N, C-alpha and C positions, 0 to 999 in steps of 0.2 A: 711824505717823509722832508719834501723839500719846501713845506709852507714857512719855515722858521727862516729859511734863507735869506741871506740878505738880496738885494734887488737884483734882477738876472734879467737878460734881454730876452726877447721872445724866443729865438735861435734855442737857448740854454733852457728854457722851459719846455718846450720840445723834444730836445735832447733826455731830458731828466724824465718826461713822461712816456716816453719809448722806452727808458731803463727800467722804469716800473712797470710796462707793459710786457718787456719780457721781448721787445721788438727790433730788430736791426743790431748796430754796433755801436759802443762807446768809446769816448778816448781817456786816456789818462783822467784829464781835464774834468770831464764829466763826472767820471766815478767819484774823485777826490770832493767835487761840488756836491754830490749825492750826498757822501759820506760824512761831509764837513770834515775832509784830513785832506793833507798835502797832496801831492801830486806825488814826491818824493815816497811818501806813505805806501802808497799804492804799489809803487815798484818794491818797496820792502817786504809788503804783503806778499806779492808774487814770489819772490827770492825765498821767503819762508812757507812758500806753498799754502797760505792761507787764500788766494787768489788764482785762479786759473791762469795760465799764460794768454798773453794776446795773441791775436793773428796777426802777422807781419804783412800791411796790404801795399807799403811802398818802400825802399831804402829808410826812410826816415819815417815813417806813419804806421803804429799800430794801435789795432781797436781789438775790443772785446765783444764777444759774441753775447748779446744781453739776453740770448736763451740761456746759453750756459751758464751766465753769471748769477742771474736773479735767485736760481736756487740756493745759490752761495750764501748770496748778502741775506736769506730769508733763514737759512742756517746758524749763519751768524747773528742774527737777529737785529738784522740793519734792511731789509727788504720787505718790499711788498706791501699793500696797501690796506 
């Protein structure tokens, strides 16, 4: 799904691949890049219960479990290979 995206760093490509594989955790930035949306849209979708809430890993950092997130994205027609 990320083939059409503008140039991304190797790290971003690895994070997108992990998201597609359902491995690890993703930031709002990675999810926004994957979906072609803004970071504020990701948080709006959490408030609207379209996306699961993230896990708080530090006081200022939240991440989504890719294992939990991928099925939701597939259901929305936005995930999977």
